[in-house]
C-alpha positions, 0 to 999 in steps of 0.5 A: 233273162236271156234264156227266158226271152228266147223262149218267150220270143220263140213261143210267141213267134211259133203261135203267131206264124203257124197258128199252131200251138206254141213250140214249147210247153209251159212246163218246158218254159218254166224249167228253162226259167228255173234253169236260168235262175239256177245259172244266175245263182251259180254265176253269182256264187262263182263271182263271190268265190272269185272275190274271196280268192282275190281278197285272200290273194291281197291278204297274202301279199300284205302278209308277205310285205309284213314278213319282209318288213319284220325280217328287215327289222330283225336284221337291224336288231341283230346288227345293233346287238352285235354293235352293242356287244363290240362296244361293251367289249371295247369299253371294258378294255378301256376301263382296264387300261384306266384302272392300270393307269390309275394304279400306276399313277397312285404308285408314282404319287406314293413314291414321289411323296416318300422321296419328298419326305426323305429329302425333308428328313435329310434337310432337317438332319442337316439343319439340325447338325448345323445348328 
């Protein structure tokens, strides 16, 4: 890692230049290396958290899209239900008109039948009286 390289370089340079013992003790170098490992682990954890947050944001966008789509579907269902209700009402009115028309047609046929029957009876009476 970068910190360990700096310490290694400083340690090597210090002992070579002055001929004196190194600038850092072994325990200091060890602590620095441990700190570097700790920092790298923390960095990986932060990156992992960032990926998780991005994944969560993507899931929320997907969920938002699904909610919008389902809202549109519900609106269409509601519209279709209203249309069906209106058409059922219109169909009921047409059935009532047809029923009234059929009743009046039956009455007309009955009256016509009675008139024809009366005419036939009169004809029979007239013919009987002539014969």
